[in-house]
N, C-alpha and C positions, 0 to 999 in steps of 0.2 A: 816201109814198115812203121816208121815213126808216125806217119799220118794216120795209119790204122789205129794206133794207140790214142791219138787225139780224137778220132771219130768215135772210138769206144767210150772215151770219157764224156763226150757230148751226148751220146746215147744214154749213158747211165744218168747224166744230169737231167735229161728230159724225163726219164722214168721216175727219178727222185722227185721232181717237181710235180709230176702227175700223182704220185702217192700222197704228197702233201695236200694237193687240191682235193683228192678223194677224202682224206681225213677231215678236212674242214667242211666238206659238204654233208657229212653224216649227221643226221638229226634223229629225233625221237622216232622209234619204229613202233607202229601199231597196225594190227591186222583188223580190218573191218569185216565182221561176220555178216552184217546185214545193214543195208542202207534203208532206214525207215522213213526218210523224207528226202525228196529231191525235186527242186522246183526253181524255175527262173522267174523272178519277180521284177516288175517295173514299179519302182518306188518314185512316185511323183514328189515334187517339191512340197515340203511341209507334211509329209506322210510318214507314218510309222507302221511297222509290221511285227507281229509277235508269233512265235511258233512254240507250242507246248511240246515238251519231250518227256515221255515217261520211260524210265529205265529201271530195271530190277537192280537190287543191290549187287555189289561186286561185279559191276560191268564198267566199261569205259565208254563214255559218250564222246563222239567225234563230231565236231561242227566245222564244216569247211565253207567259208564265205568268200566269194569272188565278186568284186564290184565293178570291174572293167573301168576303173577310174576312182579317184579318191572321193571323199565327202561323206560317206556313210558311217554313222556311229553304230557300234556293235556292243551289246551287253549280253552277258550270260549269267543267270542267277536262278536260285530256286524260286518256286512259285510264291512262297510266303514273302520273300523280299521283293518280288515283282509287284505284288499287291501293295506293299508299302511304297514302292516307287511310284505307282500309279496315283496314289492319294497324296504324294508329296512328302511323305515321312522319310526319315533317315533309313537307308537300306544298305545291305552288303551285296556286292556283286562279285562273282567269281572272276569275271573279266569285264573290263570297261574300256573300250578302245574308241578313240575319236578319229575320224577321217581315215578309216582303213581302206586299203585297196584289196589285199588278199590276206586272209588269215585262216589258220587251221588251229582249232582248240582241241586238245585231248584232256578229258576230265574223268578221273576215277571216281565213280559213284559208289560209296560204301553204305549208304542208308537205304533201307527198304521202303517201298511205296512213296517215293519222292518224285515230284514232277519239277522239271526245270523249264526255263523259258529262254529262248534265243530272241533277242529284241533288236530290230534294225530301225534306224531313224534317219530320215532325210529332212528333219525339221530345221529350217533356216540355213540349209547347207548349199545345195546345188539344184540345178534343174533336174528333170527326170533322169534316174539312173537305173540301169539294169543290174540286178543282183542275182547271182546264182547261189543257192543255199543247198547244201547236202548235209544230212545228219545221219550218222551211223552208230551202231552198237557193236562192241567187241567184248567177249567174255574174258579176255586176257588183259593184264595191265600193260601200259605202254613201256617200252624198254629203251633206255638210253644207251647207245653203243659206245660206252666209254673205253672199254678194253680194245675194241677195234680201232678207235681213234688213236689211242696211245701206241698201239703196234704200228699202224700206218705212219704216224708221225716219226717214230724212231727209225723205221725203215727209210722214210723219205730223207731225213737229215743224214742218216748213215750213207745213203746213196749220193747225196750232195757232196759229202766229204770225200767219198771214194772218187767221184767224178772230178773234183778239184785236183786231187793228187794225181790221178791218171792223166788229165790234160797237162798238168805241169810237167810230169815225167815225159810225156810225148813231146812237149815243146822243147825241153832240155835236150832230149835225144836228137831232135831234128836240128836244133841250133848247133850241136857239136858236129853233125855230119855235113 
């Protein structure tokens, strides 16, 4: 009988750890209504690639960049700042990542008639790299699942505590018999 209590405690421990892992893996949730761009690009050494993205106001722009290896620089900015960037003036970038491997950007576009640019660069970085780029549009804002994370974290730690006391009780019962 005492071994069953210990086994029950171990099972509760495993479920508690699983709940904590799920809580940590939750990230921003966004539903893509339409993929407007999807392409695999071979970026040669010292080559750049720009993709213009037009989105209506009150939409989320989703940019998913997969490079199958580091070395690619990724910038995302509005077209006005992109033009400043091209002529070497000071510019603002929504995101500017060096040596990315995989990156997903979700950006809430609140301005009407605005064009954005996804800019990829392999200048002075590496030999030829294959880059997969997908750009999508969503009519809903991204949602951060903070409530779900909090609930799963509380449940996970509660189960760890219950597992500890269950295993201890089972071990004490087994030791006495």
